[in-house]
C-alpha positions in Angstrom: 63.2 -32.5 -25.5 62.3 -30.5 -22.4 61.2 -32.5 -19.3 59.9 -31.4 -16.0 60.1 -34.0 -13.3 57.9 -33.5 -10.2 59.0 -35.3 -7.1 58.1 -34.8 -3.4 60.8 -37.3 -2.4 64.0 -35.4 -3.3 67.1 -34.3 -1.3 67.0 -30.9 0.4 69.0 -28.9 2.9 67.2 -30.5 5.9 67.3 -34.0 4.5 70.2 -34.4 2.1 70.0 -38.1 1.8 66.2 -38.3 1.3 65.3 -39.4 -2.2 68.9 -39.7 -3.4 67.8 -42.6 -5.7 65.4 -40.1 -7.4 68.1 -37.5 -7.8 70.5 -40.1 -9.2 67.9 -41.3 -11.8 67.2 -37.8 -12.8 70.9 -36.8 -13.0 71.4 -39.7 -15.4 68.3 -38.7 -17.5 69.5 -35.1 -17.7 72.4 -36.3 -19.8 69.9 -37.2 -22.6 67.2 -34.5 -22.3 66.8 -30.9 -21.1 65.5 -31.6 -17.5 64.4 -29.5 -14.6 63.0 -30.8 -11.3 60.1 -29.5 -9.2 60.6 -30.8 -5.6 57.7 -29.2 -3.6 58.4 -28.4 0.0 55.8 -29.0 2.7 54.5 -25.9 4.4 52.1 -25.4 7.3 51.6 -21.5 7.4 50.9 -21.4 11.1 54.2 -23.0 12.0 56.4 -21.8 9.1 55.4 -19.4 6.3 56.2 -20.5 2.8 59.5 -19.5 1.4 59.8 -18.2 -2.1 61.6 -21.0 -3.8 60.7 -20.6 -7.4 64.3 -19.9 -8.3 66.2 -23.0 -9.3 68.9 -24.4 -7.0 71.3 -27.1 -7.7 71.5 -30.7 -6.6 73.7 -33.2 -8.5 74.0 -30.7 -11.3 70.2 -30.5 -11.7 68.1 -27.3 -11.8 65.7 -27.8 -8.9 62.6 -25.6 -8.2 61.1 -25.9 -4.7 57.6 -24.4 -4.7 55.7 -24.7 -1.4 52.7 -26.9 -0.9 50.3 -26.7 2.1 49.3 -29.4 4.4 47.8 -29.9 7.9 50.2 -31.9 10.0 49.1 -35.1 11.9 45.3 -34.7 11.1 43.0 -34.5 8.1 45.4 -36.6 6.0 42.6 -37.3 3.5 43.0 -33.6 2.4 46.7 -34.0 1.5 46.3 -34.9 -2.1 43.8 -32.0 -2.8 46.0 -29.5 -1.0 49.1 -30.7 -2.9 47.3 -30.2 -6.2 45.8 -26.9 -5.3 49.1 -25.5 -3.9 51.1 -26.4 -7.0 48.5 -25.5 -9.7 49.5 -21.8 -10.1 53.2 -22.7 -10.0 52.8 -25.4 -12.7 50.7 -23.2 -14.9 53.3 -20.4 -14.7 56.2 -22.8 -15.3 54.6 -24.5 -18.3 53.8 -21.1 -19.9 57.4 -20.0 -19.5 59.3 -23.2 -20.3 56.7 -25.3 -22.3 58.0 -28.7 -21.3 57.4 -31.6 -23.8 56.9 -34.1 -21.0 55.9 -34.1 -17.3 57.4 -36.9 -15.3 
């Protein structure tokens, strides 16, 4: 079974201890299923342009993709959910066409 787990709260280079509990849970699950992780990275283009992070990197032996998602810092927080969904839509469509996961977590 192929599983794609989507988690904003996941360790990264700037915050290596953030979301460790999620990484540990997914590392345990990966022993039973073919698992990849999408850990979107916040991006505000006026301060920091998005990095191309579609290639998988490793964390606890997991294949982790880090697509950018856009947000407006400190204000307009009611837009965050819509911006998150809109930012990840193309990446998710492309990933699902290539890998055809059986389950989205």
